[in-house]
C-alpha positions as CSV (number, residue, x, y, z in Angstrom):
1,X,11.2,-21.4,52.7
2,X,12.0,-19.6,49.5
3,X,15.1,-17.4,49.2
4,X,14.4,-13.7,48.7
5,X,15.6,-14.1,45.2
6,X,12.8,-16.6,44.5
7,X,10.2,-14.6,46.5
8,X,6.8,-14.1,44.7
9,X,6.7,-10.4,43.6
10,X,3.1,-9.1,43.8
11,X,1.6,-5.8,42.9
12,X,-1.7,-5.4,45.0
13,X,-4.9,-4.2,43.3
14,X,-6.6,-1.6,45.3
15,X,-8.9,-4.1,46.9
16,X,-5.9,-5.7,48.6
17,X,-4.7,-2.5,50.2
18,X,-8.1,-1.5,51.7
19,X,-7.9,-3.8,54.7
20,X,-4.8,-2.1,55.9
21,X,-6.8,1.1,55.7
22,X,-9.5,-0.2,57.9
23,X,-11.9,-1.1,55.1
24,X,-13.3,-4.6,55.1
25,X,-13.3,-6.4,51.8
26,X,-14.1,-9.9,52.8
27,X,-12.6,-13.1,53.7
28,X,-11.2,-13.9,50.3
29,X,-9.0,-10.8,50.3
30,X,-7.9,-11.4,53.9
31,X,-6.9,-14.9,53.0
32,X,-4.9,-13.7,50.0
33,X,-3.1,-11.3,52.3
34,X,-2.4,-14.0,54.9
35,X,-1.0,-16.2,52.2
36,X,1.3,-13.4,51.0
37,X,2.6,-12.9,54.6
38,X,3.1,-16.6,55.1
39,X,5.4,-17.0,52.0
40,X,7.0,-13.7,52.7
41,X,6.1,-12.3,49.2
42,X,7.6,-9.1,48.0
43,X,4.6,-6.7,48.0
44,X,4.3,-3.8,45.7
45,X,1.7,-1.0,45.5
46,X,0.9,2.0,43.3
47,X,0.2,5.6,44.2
48,X,-2.8,5.1,41.9
49,X,-4.2,2.4,44.2
50,X,-3.8,4.9,47.1
51,X,-5.8,7.5,45.0
52,X,-8.5,4.8,44.3
53,X,-8.5,3.9,48.0
54,X,-9.2,7.5,48.9
55,X,-12.2,7.4,46.6
56,X,-13.4,4.3,48.3
57,X,-12.9,5.7,51.8
58,X,-14.7,8.8,50.9
59,X,-17.7,6.9,49.6
60,X,-17.9,4.6,52.6
61,X,-17.2,7.3,55.2
62,X,-20.8,8.6,54.9
63,X,-22.1,5.1,55.6
64,X,-20.1,4.8,58.9
65,X,-18.1,1.9,57.6
66,X,-14.9,3.8,57.6
67,X,-12.7,4.8,60.5
68,X,-10.6,7.9,59.9
69,X,-7.9,6.9,62.4
70,X,-7.6,3.4,61.0
71,X,-7.3,4.8,57.5
72,X,-4.6,7.4,58.7
73,X,-2.6,4.7,60.5
74,X,-2.9,2.2,57.6
75,X,-1.9,4.8,55.0
76,X,1.2,5.6,57.2
77,X,2.0,1.9,57.3
78,X,1.8,1.5,53.6
79,X,3.7,4.5,52.7
80,X,6.3,4.5,55.5
81,X,6.3,1.1,57.1
82,X,8.8,-0.6,54.7
83,X,6.6,-3.6,53.9
84,X,5.3,-2.3,50.7
85,X,7.5,-1.2,47.8
86,X,6.0,1.6,45.7
87,X,6.1,1.1,41.9
88,X,7.4,4.2,40.0
89,X,5.2,4.6,37.0
90,X,6.9,6.0,33.9
91,X,5.8,7.2,30.4
92,X,5.9,3.7,29.1
93,X,3.4,2.5,31.7
94,X,1.0,5.5,31.0
95,X,1.3,4.9,27.2
96,X,0.5,1.3,27.7
97,X,-2.4,2.2,29.9
98,X,-3.8,4.4,27.2
99,X,-3.3,1.7,24.7
100,X,-5.3,-0.7,26.8
101,X,-8.1,1.9,27.1
102,X,-8.1,2.3,23.3
103,X,-8.4,-1.6,23.1
104,X,-11.6,-1.4,25.2
105,X,-10.8,-1.7,28.9
106,X,-12.2,1.5,30.4
107,X,-10.8,1.3,33.9
108,X,-7.7,3.5,33.8
109,X,-6.5,2.6,37.2
110,X,-6.6,-1.2,36.3
111,X,-4.8,-0.3,33.1
112,X,-2.0,1.4,35.0
113,X,-1.7,-1.4,37.5
114,X,-1.7,-4.1,34.7
115,X,0.9,-2.0,32.7
116,X,3.0,-1.7,35.8
117,X,2.9,-5.5,36.4
118,X,4.2,-6.1,32.8
119,X,6.9,-3.4,33.1
120,X,8.2,-4.5,36.5
121,X,7.6,-8.3,36.0
122,X,5.2,-8.5,38.9
123,X,2.1,-10.6,39.4
124,X,-1.0,-8.5,39.8
125,X,-3.1,-9.7,42.7
126,X,-6.7,-9.0,41.8
127,X,-10.3,-10.3,42.0
128,X,-11.2,-8.4,38.8
129,X,-12.7,-11.1,36.4
130,X,-13.5,-8.4,33.8
131,X,-9.8,-7.5,33.6
132,X,-8.8,-11.1,33.3
133,X,-11.4,-11.7,30.5
134,X,-10.1,-8.7,28.7
135,X,-6.4,-9.8,28.9
136,X,-7.5,-13.3,27.7
137,X,-9.7,-12.1,24.9
138,X,-7.0,-9.7,23.6
139,X,-4.3,-12.3,23.9
140,X,-2.2,-10.2,26.3
141,X,0.4,-11.5,28.7
142,X,-1.5,-12.8,31.8
143,X,0.2,-11.5,35.0
144,X,-2.9,-11.7,37.1
145,X,-3.0,-13.9,40.2
146,X,-6.1,-14.5,42.5
147,X,-5.8,-15.2,46.2
148,X,-6.4,-19.0,45.7
149,X,-3.4,-19.2,43.3
150,X,-0.9,-17.9,45.9
151,X,1.3,-20.8,46.9
152,X,0.8,-22.1,50.5
153,X,3.7,-22.0,52.7
154,X,5.3,-25.5,53.2
């Protein structure tokens, strides 16, 4: 088992907070979350992922795929349960997000999350191949991690 000092520190992309909110995102996401729990990773989230999750919940609520009570309880768990640490974005992060936008990556939430991962020395758990390609093509620091790259517990 790792010491807390050596724990993997991971910022969750919005896709990875949706299951806690009662929104199914598939087995790959569930497996990634299981692995994080097994290795007792330090888990971080952004208020901007919460905002994006609200957009997703609003979109799926009309299709009957969303349960308001599950969302309410999940949101409370994320914000008040103590398992997630919220990143506190500052002007440096927003300036970097704008720079990324100007470089051509048009997803502002992703830009904020990526900038936060750089600023706070976190891995960004994501399935976003477009963001990964953008980072690679621009020669930026790669902080991204996919579910299959999370170490297995020993």
